[in-house]
C-alpha positions as MATLAB code, in Angstrom:
seq = 'MKKLTFWIASYLKLRWYDRFVSLFVAVILISSLSIFENYWWPESFKIAYYTLAVATLIDIVLPLKGRIIRLLLQFAATVFITFRFARMEWSASPAESSGEWGWWFREMLAGLHPFLWIGLSLLVIHSLFTAWTVTRPRMFGFIGASIMVLTVADSFTPIWLWDNVAVVVFIGLAWLVLNHLDRLQRTHPESLKELLEYPIRVFTPAVIVLSVLLVIALNVPSISPLLQDPYTIWKKARGEEVQVFLGDKALQRDDYTAEVGNSSSGYSRNDDILGGGFDYDFSPMMTVSTSQRSYWRGETLGEYTGQGWRNALILDGDRVIPEAQLSDGAGRERAQLTEVHQVVTLEREDAYPILFGAAPVSKVNWINDETQAVMSNAMRWSPEHWELRWNESLPYPKSYSVTSSVVSLDEEGLRTAEASLPSGLDQYYLSLPTSLPDRVRELAEDITADGTTDYDRAKLIETYLRQNYIYNNKPDLSKLSGNSVDFVDGFLFELQEGYCDYFSTAMAVMARSVGLPSRWVKGFTPGILPVDRYGPPGENMLDGERYNPTGAGTYTVRNSDAHSWVEIYFEGFGWIPFEPTSGFRFPYVSPEGEELELSMPEEELSETPNAAVKTSGGPSRLWGLVSLAVLVLAAAAWLIVKRRQMAMAWFKIRHGNLSTNEQIVLEANRLIRFCTKRGMKREEHETLREAVARWSQSQKRLQGDFRTVLDGFEKAKYGAAGATKEDVERYTNKVRYLIGELK';
ca = [
      -8.940   11.884   47.111;
      -8.998   15.018   49.299;
      -6.216   16.580   47.237;
      -8.128   15.897   44.015;
     -11.286   17.421   45.482;
      -9.344   20.472   46.696;
      -7.762   20.940   43.262;
     -11.107   20.735   41.487;
     -12.715   23.152   43.965;
      -9.847   25.618   43.509;
     -10.084   25.484   39.737;
     -13.847   26.028   39.848;
     -13.263   29.431   41.416;
     -11.344   30.525   38.284;
     -14.377   30.372   35.927;
     -13.132   27.100   34.510;
     -16.080   26.788   32.130;
     -15.021   29.739   29.953;
     -11.618   28.118   29.469;
     -13.246   24.882   28.337;
     -15.420   26.862   25.887;
     -12.253   28.233   24.265;
     -10.844   24.697   24.000;
     -14.063   23.224   22.566;
     -14.420   26.000   19.967;
     -10.811   25.483   18.863;
     -11.223   21.693   18.479;
     -14.426   22.107   16.456;
     -12.800   24.690   14.184;
      -9.790   22.404   13.651;
     -12.128   19.538   12.702;
     -14.048   21.783   10.315;
     -10.889   22.926    8.504;
     -10.745   19.549    6.739;
     -13.261   20.838    4.179;
     -10.342   22.774    2.639;
      -8.347   19.574    2.077;
      -7.929   20.026   -1.693;
      -7.633   23.805   -1.638;
      -5.085   24.720    1.045;
      -1.362   24.079    1.017;
       0.224   22.146    3.905;
       1.693   25.411    5.206;
      -1.830   26.852    5.513;
      -2.974   23.941    7.659;
       0.100   24.208    9.903;
      -0.501   27.913   10.453;
      -4.205   27.299   11.152;
      -3.605   24.492   13.649;
      -0.812   26.259   15.531;
      -2.783   29.526   15.647;
      -5.826   27.876   17.230;
      -3.699   25.839   19.638;
      -1.710   28.842   20.875;
      -4.840   31.024   21.129;
      -6.488   28.364   23.300;
      -3.395   27.988   25.471;
      -3.317   31.747   26.085;
      -7.026   31.708   27.015;
      -6.429   28.897   29.509;
      -3.282   30.280   31.140;
      -4.025   34.015   31.417;
      -6.713   35.439   33.751;
     -10.053   36.309   32.214;
      -9.930   39.963   33.280;
      -6.982   40.677   30.968;
      -8.923   40.151   27.710;
      -7.151   42.972   25.843;
      -3.758   41.591   26.874;
      -4.810   38.105   25.737;
      -5.926   39.388   22.334;
      -2.659   41.272   21.811;
      -0.638   38.187   22.734;
      -2.753   36.007   20.430;
      -2.275   38.483   17.567;
       1.496   38.545   18.103;
       1.593   34.740   18.279;
      -0.375   34.466   15.000;
       2.045   36.781   13.185;
       5.037   34.846   14.540;
       3.513   31.494   13.518;
       2.864   32.821   10.007;
       6.479   33.993    9.636;
       7.628   30.601   10.921;
       5.681   28.402    8.490;
       4.939   30.553    5.406;
       8.308   29.718    3.820;
       8.725   33.257    2.496;
      11.991   34.695    1.309;
      13.244   37.722    3.232;
      14.481   40.716    1.325;
      16.977   43.131    2.805;
      15.351   46.193    4.329;
      16.091   49.415    2.418;
      18.234   52.187    3.779;
      16.344   54.711    5.854;
      17.090   57.496    3.427;
      15.818   55.647    0.374;
      12.168   56.242    1.128;
      11.332   52.667    0.169;
      10.076   51.435    3.544;
       6.470   51.389    2.338;
       7.413   49.367   -0.733;
       9.483   46.962    1.405;
       6.568   46.471    3.817;
       4.193   45.690    0.945;
       6.688   43.159   -0.386;
       6.799   41.453    3.003;
       2.991   41.301    3.163;
       2.902   39.895   -0.374;
       5.224   37.111    0.775;
       2.868   36.287    3.635;
      -0.239   36.254    1.428;
      -2.608   34.464    1.967;
      -1.179   32.729    5.048;
      -1.362   35.745    7.373;
      -5.000   36.415    6.523;
      -5.912   32.773    7.151;
      -4.306   32.859   10.612;
      -5.839   36.208   11.593;
      -9.289   35.208   10.293;
      -9.228   32.034   12.370;
      -8.102   34.012   15.428;
     -11.057   36.410   15.010;
     -13.513   33.537   14.466;
     -12.196   31.697   17.533;
     -12.446   34.798   19.732;
     -15.962   35.685   18.528;
     -17.391   32.202   18.996;
     -15.707   31.824   22.392;
     -17.396   35.034   23.553;
     -20.714   34.286   21.792;
     -21.459   30.703   22.866;
     -22.336   31.642   26.441;
     -25.872   30.224   26.397;
     -27.044   26.729   25.660;
     -29.032   27.637   22.495;
     -25.961   29.335   21.015;
     -23.826   26.346   21.944;
     -26.251   24.016   20.160;
     -26.368   26.382   17.180;
     -22.579   26.431   16.812;
     -22.225   22.657   17.152;
     -25.185   22.014   14.838;
     -23.843   24.352   12.150;
     -20.437   22.647   12.314;
     -21.988   19.195   11.976;
     -24.141   20.369    9.066;
     -21.141   21.800    7.187;
     -19.121   18.610    7.695;
     -21.927   16.225    6.763;
     -22.822   18.148    3.598;
     -19.152   18.289    2.554;
     -18.755   14.583    3.363;
     -21.793   13.666    1.243;
     -21.068   15.770   -1.837;
     -17.259   15.818   -2.055;
     -14.572   13.108   -2.214;
     -13.220   14.242    1.181;
     -13.671   11.740    4.024;
     -15.108   13.729    6.947;
     -17.037   11.180    9.012;
     -14.251   11.025   11.605;
     -14.445   14.810   11.942;
     -18.212   14.608   12.467;
     -17.699   12.026   15.211;
     -15.150   14.275   16.949;
     -17.530   17.266   16.840;
     -20.386   15.151   18.263;
     -18.093   13.890   21.032;
     -17.020   17.460   21.859;
     -20.674   18.535   21.859;
     -21.618   15.865   24.385;
     -18.667   16.735   26.634;
     -19.550   20.425   26.293;
     -23.137   19.680   27.327;
     -21.964   17.839   30.468;
     -19.696   20.697   31.546;
     -22.368   23.266   30.714;
     -24.731   21.462   33.054;
     -22.105   21.457   35.837;
     -21.472   25.166   35.278;
     -25.164   25.990   35.611;
     -25.426   23.783   38.651;
     -22.541   25.713   40.212;
     -24.226   29.056   39.528;
     -27.788   28.084   40.509;
     -27.257   25.457   43.200;
     -23.628   25.526   44.376;
     -24.311   23.363   47.434;
     -25.470   20.467   45.238;
     -22.327   20.706   43.140;
     -20.117   20.636   46.232;
     -21.830   17.446   47.354;
     -21.236   15.868   43.945;
     -17.561   16.817   43.909;
     -16.941   15.027   47.171;
     -16.860   11.895   45.008;
     -15.369   13.145   41.693;
     -14.366    9.740   40.355;
     -17.867    8.415   40.906;
     -19.304   11.453   39.074;
     -16.975   11.740   36.080;
     -16.110    8.091   35.377;
     -19.552    7.110   33.957;
     -19.584   10.199   31.721;
     -16.073    9.489   30.402;
     -16.919    5.827   29.734;
     -20.162    6.640   27.892;
     -18.563    9.358   25.748;
     -15.555    7.173   24.918;
     -17.760    4.247   23.864;
     -19.836    6.533   21.660;
     -16.690    7.948   20.019;
     -15.222    4.495   19.328;
     -18.499    3.299   17.808;
     -18.820    6.430   15.664;
     -15.279    6.119   14.306;
     -15.665    2.440   13.419;
     -19.225    2.311   12.128;
     -19.332    0.765    8.606;
     -20.409    2.819    5.590;
     -23.811    1.948    4.140;
     -25.927    3.495    1.443;
     -28.419    6.083    2.741;
     -31.955    4.803    3.328;
     -33.467    8.259    2.745;
     -32.370   10.766    0.121;
     -31.730   14.396    0.941;
     -33.930   17.100   -0.684;
     -31.147   18.208   -3.059;
     -30.711   14.694   -4.471;
     -34.479   14.233   -4.816;
     -34.763   17.571   -6.651;
     -31.862   16.775   -9.016;
     -33.194   13.317   -9.866;
     -36.683   14.732  -10.435;
     -35.117   16.855  -13.183;
     -33.499   13.778  -14.714;
     -29.979   14.686  -13.544;
     -27.556   12.309  -11.869;
     -26.027   13.103   -8.484;
     -22.697   11.529   -7.592;
     -22.837   10.063   -4.093;
     -19.571    9.807   -2.174;
     -19.496    6.941    0.295;
     -17.114    4.385    1.753;
     -14.047    4.726   -0.485;
     -15.727    7.990   -1.519;
     -16.984    7.139   -4.982;
     -19.913    4.972   -6.072;
     -18.985    4.842   -9.738;
     -18.826    2.237  -12.480;
     -17.545   -0.968  -10.922;
     -15.551   -2.157  -13.927;
     -13.399    0.971  -13.899;
     -13.134    1.753  -10.205;
     -12.262   -1.838   -9.419;
      -9.118   -1.413  -11.518;
      -8.193    2.271  -11.355;
     -10.162    3.828   -8.492;
      -9.101    7.162   -7.077;
      -5.600    8.126   -6.017;
      -3.565   11.181   -5.138;
      -2.003   13.332   -7.834;
       1.644   12.683   -8.587;
       3.980   11.138  -11.129;
       2.428    7.840  -12.234;
       4.476    4.627  -12.155;
       2.097    2.416  -14.135;
       0.101    3.622  -17.137;
      -1.192    0.274  -18.410;
      -4.733    1.229  -17.362;
      -5.760    4.885  -17.393;
      -8.912    6.454  -16.012;
     -10.678    6.959  -12.721;
     -10.045   10.111  -10.740;
      -7.569   11.580   -8.303;
      -7.354   13.852   -5.274;
      -5.007   16.837   -5.411;
      -1.782   16.459   -3.426;
      -0.176   19.887   -3.090;
       2.936   18.714   -1.248;
       6.222   19.915   -2.867;
       8.037   17.375   -5.036;
      11.042   19.391   -6.238;
      12.323   22.892   -6.967;
      13.745   23.842  -10.363;
      16.028   26.848  -10.823;
      15.956   27.500  -14.545;
      16.919   30.084  -17.156;
      13.715   29.383  -19.115;
      10.221   28.298  -18.085;
       9.332   24.847  -19.417;
       7.574   21.561  -18.821;
       9.829   19.125  -16.924;
       9.775   16.008  -19.077;
      10.015   12.483  -17.729;
       9.197    9.332  -19.690;
       7.908    8.517  -23.173;
       5.374    5.795  -23.973;
       4.565    4.757  -27.513;
       2.160    1.785  -27.656;
      -1.533    2.446  -27.039;
      -3.411   -0.701  -25.953;
      -6.984    0.618  -25.826;
      -6.880    1.049  -22.042;
      -3.513    2.719  -21.466;
       0.119    3.003  -22.579;
       3.193    0.828  -22.486;
       6.636    0.873  -24.096;
       7.265   -1.946  -26.561;
      10.314   -0.196  -28.078;
      13.085   -0.985  -25.561;
      16.486    0.565  -26.251;
      19.483    0.456  -23.897;
      20.624    4.027  -24.358;
      24.072    5.605  -24.190;
      26.233    5.994  -21.101;
      26.278    9.547  -19.804;
      29.645   11.237  -19.378;
      29.639   14.487  -17.355;
      29.909   17.637  -19.505;
      29.726   15.536  -22.702;
      27.218   16.523  -25.385;
      24.217   14.167  -25.615;
      22.643   13.222  -28.942;
      19.118   14.463  -29.658;
      18.389   11.687  -32.154;
      19.124   13.966  -35.138;
      16.381   15.269  -37.398;
      16.459   18.847  -36.012;
      18.652   20.495  -38.628;
      15.978   23.119  -39.496;
      15.189   23.991  -35.878;
      16.564   26.936  -33.944;
      17.607   25.744  -30.482;
      17.696   27.585  -27.161;
      19.885   26.411  -24.293;
      18.053   26.057  -20.962;
      20.105   25.621  -17.767;
      18.429   23.938  -14.788;
      19.279   22.940  -11.228;
      16.788   20.440   -9.801;
      16.515   19.865   -6.035;
      14.298   17.056   -4.758;
      12.016   17.793   -1.803;
      10.902   14.191   -1.228;
      12.573   10.856   -0.579;
      10.874    9.197   -3.572;
      12.961    7.587   -6.295;
      12.122    7.709  -10.011;
      13.399    5.746  -13.032;
      14.407    8.975  -14.809;
      15.708   12.492  -14.157;
      13.399   15.384  -15.037;
      14.264   18.374  -17.198;
      13.313   20.471  -20.199;
      13.386   18.380  -23.373;
      15.696   17.211  -24.684;
      18.603   17.173  -22.234;
      21.878   17.977  -24.017;
      24.347   17.799  -21.116;
      24.561   16.601  -17.493;
      26.611   19.101  -15.502;
      26.755   17.477  -12.058;
      24.913   15.143   -9.688;
      24.392   15.951   -5.965;
      27.369   18.312   -5.813;
      29.315   20.410   -8.303;
      32.571   18.896   -7.069;
      31.339   15.297   -7.012;
      32.236   13.046   -9.940;
      29.395   11.294  -11.737;
      29.701    7.498  -11.767;
      29.826    6.045  -15.246;
      27.046    3.558  -14.505;
      24.677    6.064  -12.892;
      22.731    7.145  -16.001;
      21.906    6.268  -19.567;
      20.572    8.632  -22.219;
      18.034    7.393  -24.790;
      18.107    9.771  -27.791;
      15.105    7.973  -29.331;
      12.922    8.516  -26.245;
      14.583   11.698  -24.899;
      14.820    9.964  -21.524;
      17.617   10.443  -18.982;
      17.344    7.092  -17.190;
      18.688    6.623  -13.686;
      20.235    3.395  -12.434;
      17.602    2.355   -9.865;
      20.122    0.263   -7.946;
      21.785    3.528   -6.863;
      20.346    6.109   -4.429;
      18.282    8.681   -6.275;
      20.129   12.042   -6.367;
      19.111   14.859   -4.010;
      19.971   17.475   -6.627;
      21.442   17.695  -10.113;
      22.173   20.170  -12.891;
      21.374   19.646  -16.589;
      21.395   21.726  -19.762;
      18.708   21.254  -22.419;
      18.447   22.246  -26.092;
      14.833   23.333  -26.522;
      13.318   23.944  -29.957;
      12.256   27.563  -30.556;
       8.784   27.317  -32.043;
       8.654   28.341  -35.714;
       5.064   27.856  -36.870;
       5.699   29.084  -40.437;
       8.560   26.632  -40.827;
       6.532   23.775  -39.303;
       3.786   24.364  -41.897;
       6.322   23.541  -44.620;
       7.449   20.309  -42.933;
       5.888   16.846  -43.189;
       5.019   14.777  -40.130;
       7.107   11.767  -41.047;
       9.686    9.769  -39.096;
      12.847    8.180  -40.487;
      12.372    4.734  -41.965;
      11.603    2.007  -39.445;
      10.012    4.116  -36.713;
       6.885    5.350  -38.508;
       5.085    2.082  -37.984;
       5.623    2.116  -34.210;
       4.436    5.686  -33.645;
       1.431    5.222  -35.960;
       0.252    1.902  -34.524;
      -3.265    1.629  -33.096;
      -5.161   -1.350  -31.647;
      -7.535   -3.151  -34.009;
     -10.285   -2.731  -31.411;
     -10.313    1.080  -31.822;
     -13.900    2.036  -32.795;
     -14.355    3.526  -36.268;
     -16.095    6.614  -34.894;
     -12.809    7.760  -33.313;
     -11.090    7.731  -36.721;
     -14.103    9.383  -38.357;
     -14.134   12.181  -35.775;
     -10.401   12.813  -36.292;
     -10.896   12.984  -40.063;
     -13.810   15.412  -39.707;
     -11.829   17.671  -37.380;
      -8.777   17.818  -39.673;
     -10.655   18.063  -42.988;
      -9.835   21.769  -43.359;
      -6.156   21.385  -42.487;
      -3.855   22.017  -45.452;
      -0.613   20.993  -43.704;
       0.327   18.352  -41.151;
       1.005   21.058  -38.548;
      -2.436   22.614  -39.126;
      -4.091   19.203  -38.734;
      -2.292   18.682  -35.419;
      -3.372   22.149  -34.189;
      -6.991   21.456  -35.218;
      -7.077   18.302  -33.079;
      -5.444   20.135  -30.171;
      -7.903   23.049  -30.412;
     -10.951   20.797  -30.737;
     -10.119   18.960  -27.512;
      -9.343   22.171  -25.597;
     -12.602   23.850  -26.611;
     -15.104   20.985  -26.489;
     -14.184   18.981  -23.392;
     -14.122   19.906  -19.706;
     -11.243   19.420  -17.298;
     -12.350   17.441  -14.215;
     -10.065   15.528  -11.857;
     -13.096   13.451  -10.775;
     -14.920   12.586  -14.022;
     -18.338   11.032  -13.538;
     -17.706    7.444  -14.700;
     -21.394    6.616  -14.340;
     -21.824    8.287  -17.759;
     -19.986    5.357  -19.379;
     -22.629    3.110  -20.873;
     -20.425    0.045  -21.096;
     -20.806   -0.174  -24.882;
     -17.260    1.079  -25.466;
     -14.259   -0.899  -24.266;
     -11.799    1.711  -25.540;
     -10.508    4.441  -23.200;
     -10.390    7.204  -25.850;
     -13.777    6.288  -27.314;
     -15.409    6.490  -23.884;
     -13.832    9.898  -23.217;
     -14.733   11.440  -26.593;
     -18.344   10.280  -26.888;
     -19.619    9.497  -23.390;
     -17.657   11.123  -20.572;
     -16.677   14.327  -22.390;
     -14.744   15.350  -19.277;
     -11.525   14.264  -17.612;
      -7.984   15.323  -16.755;
      -4.700   15.437  -18.680;
      -4.402   11.667  -19.312;
      -7.781   11.713  -21.076;
      -6.942   14.726  -23.268;
      -3.374   13.746  -24.172;
      -4.239   10.117  -24.974;
      -7.156   11.234  -27.129;
      -4.928   13.590  -29.158;
      -2.171   11.019  -29.613;
      -4.677    8.417  -30.857;
      -6.542   10.815  -33.164;
      -3.253   12.150  -34.565;
      -2.135    8.613  -35.419;
      -5.492    7.844  -37.034;
      -4.865   10.659  -39.582;
      -1.223    9.716  -40.220;
       0.622   11.975  -37.740;
       3.330   10.034  -35.810;
       2.819   10.848  -32.132;
       3.889    9.689  -28.682;
       2.558   10.141  -25.146;
       4.782   12.019  -22.689;
       4.505   12.505  -18.946;
       6.280   14.740  -16.453;
       5.415   18.000  -14.661;
       4.141   21.448  -15.559;
       6.465   24.354  -14.592;
       5.113   24.764  -11.046;
       4.812   27.921   -8.956;
       7.174   30.845   -9.381;
       7.292   33.484   -6.594;
       7.133   37.111   -7.658;
      10.581   37.982   -8.929;
      12.110   41.406   -8.426;
      13.407   42.873  -11.672;
      14.412   46.454  -11.043;
      12.666   49.132   -8.996;
       8.862   49.333   -8.612;
       7.010   50.318  -11.757;
       9.364   48.654  -14.230;
       8.739   45.360  -16.052;
       5.230   45.180  -14.589;
       2.504   42.898  -15.926;
      -0.907   42.686  -14.197;
       0.577   44.258  -11.076;
       3.501   41.822  -10.812;
       7.072   42.007  -12.054;
       7.466   39.813  -15.082;
      10.490   38.094  -16.571;
       9.805   37.445  -20.281;
      11.791   34.184  -20.254;
      10.118   32.873  -17.086;
      13.501   32.401  -15.371;
      13.481   31.746  -11.649;
      13.133   29.029   -9.036;
       9.908   27.057   -9.385;
       8.289   24.938   -6.687;
       6.905   21.824   -8.393;
       4.246   19.950   -6.435;
       2.674   16.530   -6.866;
      -0.427   18.309   -8.171;
       1.716   19.569  -11.114;
       2.123   16.032  -12.530;
       0.958   16.134  -16.139;
       0.911   14.393  -19.522;
       1.003   15.835  -23.041;
       1.735   14.865  -26.670;
       4.700   15.110  -29.049;
       4.413   14.861  -32.865;
       7.405   14.410  -35.180;
       8.123   16.881  -38.016;
      10.964   16.475  -40.508;
      13.805   18.875  -39.816;
      12.349   19.963  -36.453;
      12.105   16.684  -34.503;
       9.519   16.063  -31.813;
       7.267   19.099  -31.189;
       5.110   19.239  -28.017;
       1.345   19.869  -28.107;
      -0.949   20.708  -25.175;
      -4.547   19.484  -25.726;
      -5.673   19.669  -22.069;
      -8.232   22.362  -21.403;
      -6.914   25.090  -19.089;
      -3.182   24.380  -19.688;
      -0.681   26.141  -21.973;
       2.712   24.860  -23.059;
       5.497   27.441  -22.474;
       6.906   27.527  -26.017;
      10.082   29.497  -26.685;
      10.077   32.051  -29.520;
      13.073   32.386  -31.901;
      14.095   35.487  -29.886;
      14.429   33.363  -26.736;
      11.311   34.677  -24.999;
       8.320   32.649  -23.869;
       5.718   32.559  -26.636;
       1.988   32.760  -26.042;
       0.088   31.310  -28.984;
      -3.387   32.337  -30.033;
      -5.610   29.330  -30.597;
      -7.236   28.862  -34.040;
     -10.876   29.847  -34.242;
     -13.162   26.824  -34.141;
     -16.835   26.397  -33.369;
     -17.779   24.320  -30.361;
     -19.169   20.839  -30.817;
     -22.860   20.694  -31.581;
     -23.443   17.272  -30.056;
     -26.334   17.199  -27.553;
     -24.112   16.478  -24.559;
     -21.756   19.320  -25.363;
     -24.711   21.658  -25.791;
     -25.954   20.757  -22.337;
     -22.564   21.550  -20.828;
     -22.301   24.973  -22.468;
     -25.891   26.047  -21.807;
     -26.338   24.517  -18.358;
     -24.595   27.349  -16.541;
     -27.197   30.120  -17.077;
     -30.191   27.855  -16.374;
     -28.606   26.594  -13.180;
     -27.793   30.177  -12.186;
     -31.409   31.251  -12.722;
     -32.564   28.271  -10.674;
     -30.344   29.245   -7.764;
     -31.426   32.887   -8.034;
     -35.100   31.853   -8.001;
     -34.552   29.641   -4.961;
     -32.761   32.474   -3.157;
     -35.620   34.881   -3.929;
     -38.174   32.398   -2.542;
     -36.152   31.922    0.654;
     -35.813   35.681    1.163;
     -39.533   36.195    0.518;
     -40.434   33.491    3.056;
     -38.072   35.030    5.636;
     -39.584   38.490    5.079;
     -43.126   37.101    5.458;
     -42.175   35.427    8.757;
     -40.701   38.673   10.074;
     -43.815   40.669    9.145;
     -46.229   38.074   10.568;
     -44.200   37.186   13.670;
     -46.685   38.774   16.120;
     -49.683   37.023   14.573;
     -47.824   33.703   14.621;
     -46.829   34.226   18.263;
     -50.450   34.900   19.203;
     -51.611   31.833   17.273;
     -49.071   29.678   19.133;
     -50.172   31.222   22.429;
     -53.812   30.291   21.706;
     -52.833   26.748   20.784;
     -50.945   26.343   24.069;
     -53.608   27.872   26.351;
     -56.829   26.964   24.556;
     -59.959   28.467   26.180;
     -58.384   29.252   29.571;
     -59.275   32.516   31.256;
     -56.631   35.210   31.570;
     -56.082   34.427   35.277;
     -55.777   30.715   34.533;
     -53.215   31.479   31.833;
     -51.068   33.420   34.360;
     -51.256   30.530   36.848;
     -50.259   28.120   34.055;
     -47.170   30.208   33.216;
     -46.205   30.394   36.916;
     -46.397   26.587   37.195;
     -44.182   26.321   34.103;
     -41.548   28.453   35.835;
     -41.801   26.317   39.005;
     -41.230   23.111   36.986;
     -38.223   24.642   35.252;
     -36.707   25.784   38.563;
     -37.175   22.273   39.968;
     -35.182   20.823   37.058;
     -32.390   23.302   37.799;
     -32.101   22.244   41.450;
     -34.316   25.052   42.828;
     -36.899   22.718   44.306;
     -40.026   23.933   46.090;
     -40.453   21.911   49.258;
     -43.871   20.416   50.135;
     -44.261   22.547   53.254;
     -43.336   25.801   51.454;
     -45.655   28.346   49.924;
     -44.603   29.844   46.636;
     -43.728   33.097   48.436;
     -41.362   31.238   50.800;
     -39.755   29.334   47.901;
     -39.247   32.532   45.896;
     -37.685   34.235   48.922;
     -35.237   31.337   49.271;
     -34.402   31.292   45.544;
     -33.733   35.020   45.614;
     -30.901   34.485   48.086;
     -28.850   32.561   45.487;
     -30.141   34.644   42.542;
     -29.976   38.167   43.916;
     -29.697   39.743   40.475;
     -33.144   38.267   39.613;
     -34.782   39.161   42.944;
     -36.980   41.922   41.456;
     -38.111   39.719   38.556;
     -39.084   36.897   40.932;
     -41.094   39.424   42.978;
     -42.996   40.571   39.877;
     -43.857   36.979   38.919;
     -44.959   36.200   42.498;
     -47.241   39.259   42.707;
     -48.863   38.416   39.374;
     -49.436   34.823   40.431;
     -51.074   35.793   43.747;
     -53.378   38.336   42.077;
     -54.483   35.807   39.459;
     -54.834   32.952   41.973;
     -56.545   34.717   44.848;
     -57.778   38.043   43.465;
     -61.305   38.717   42.239;
     -60.423   40.965   39.292;
     -59.586   39.391   35.969;
     -56.314   40.156   34.177;
     -56.270   41.745   30.737;
     -54.704   40.210   27.646;
     -51.877   42.738   27.913;
     -51.239   41.592   31.511;
     -51.021   37.981   30.338;
     -48.577   38.892   27.544;
     -46.345   40.887   29.941;
     -46.427   38.063   32.498;
     -45.534   35.466   29.831;
     -42.581   37.565   28.650;
     -41.330   37.920   32.231;
     -41.474   34.148   32.797;
     -39.675   33.578   29.499;
     -36.980   36.057   30.542;
     -36.416   34.281   33.880;
     -36.156   30.891   32.212;
     -33.578   32.279   29.777;
     -31.507   33.757   32.606;
     -31.589   30.532   34.620;
     -30.436   28.315   31.744;
];
């Protein structure tokens, strides 16, 4: 016990409280970073967490007097952490005589963007708040602002942040306890020494109470709010719906969420029931080194059930022999083909029923290793589905190399071709459920009425969906009235927002309803390509970055890149991909072998009432926010101008009809009560002069201020002359200053 007391007493001499402030600020900042859950990459979070942890460790270990040294060490540690976790590719430094050091340095900074700025920003924020939160009001302000940010984000986003709120509240309570001990040490050190003679008896109750509160907060059940916040009340008063996130984070239509709910983005394994929403998962899934940018195709599904997709056409497929040419199902005699070479490296341990690649795959070069032989039973190729199926009884490969024969888009040639499959397959790729509402077919016919060729009709459907519907990974399912039992019907006429599965399914169904054989395809978009270096600076530049016209390079494909699109069959060209999802663009290849960027056909936006609200709601909402901001600024300006009058009004309310001398005595008694709460008790046998003299011994820096307050009190209490209003105001300000210094 004596050793523990000695250790605590020794640590108290080192201004222990400032070290705890650094720790508390870091923990609160780490908890608050969760609001960036769907926006930051995992590397960003690692850099942020390690930066704050190392900065806190440096604050705790190094002496407080060496603040400049601490900041330099923290800066160096932040830069090192960024280099460690940013996953950048180093480029060889130029020769000293080349004069390219500036260009090389900019390239290095570009590789660290935005990770370095995130780490340095957090370091600055941590240092500023550690130095700023030295008083109790500032401490409460920082904790309160953090709780407000987390609770607002928890209420109005799908992110679960209640645990983070509980941690911040727990830290705030612990901070308050240590702040009280710090003030007790500074104002009444003898009392603190007496308390620390029994440290277990002092700290154990506080630890138990805080721990119980934390456990209760983390396990409290989610219930609907009894009172609505002002924002929700205002929105509902205008007749607008507000999505409330609670419990599993979405109070939406029960019949849909009970079946589909919300999940993380990624390659789907079951598409029988589509819908719901998803959270973005930015973790890497694979890297693809390719000679041509493309979508990485996976599986094909051909039977639409009204709620999702399934494959009723089951074909065994052909055995895959390494280096042997794979059949593309024929029917592409009029198409010009471009060979695309790819090396795929998996970043995860997940297994899939197929291998991914540009479509269609024409040759498998190797699996796992260039020197390793491919087992004859490892894969099967389905030319009808363009699927490279993997034997799921075998371990999924870590890497593989394939070559694909991609159609070079020839729009003029496609306009001369009919959308018609060979005999026997038309019926399957034109089939629709009998429950499909007539208004879906009627809408498709209206959209394609001006199309003179099958290709033009397909492009009209694609363009209509891209221009009239909004991409949203969390569509508001409360808009579904329940009248429609069909997935596409609900999307087109009620939701009018959704993600790729909504858009692609709608196009496939509408294409079939006007006689265009179509199928639903899923896989991944190209992913992220780092800035490639093609020649010296200034050459091959596009928008400030070097540009490869074929899109060749090594792409990082993440779970958030999972996607679905549509293919339609044209005689002589085979299956042609279409991209109906708003905000996405399929990387078509031109006949010259370069990536082709198509201009979309001109088409007027939908004139339905719901669509009109979506297109015109932006400006009205903007004006509403601007008006609210102007009102807030005007109110703040009025308070600043009228602050003296408001202070005087508050002063009159507090003191009523007291005389000026009585008001001074009242303020002196307020100071005495405050000092008593802080351990500076006035004994019964002491006069105020004796008590002030004793207090001044422990508060020598405030000795002159105490003397001023004492003189004013004695004049008002025992003097005959009355004080002026200015005397009362000066005396009140002096008392307020002393109270602030003693906190």
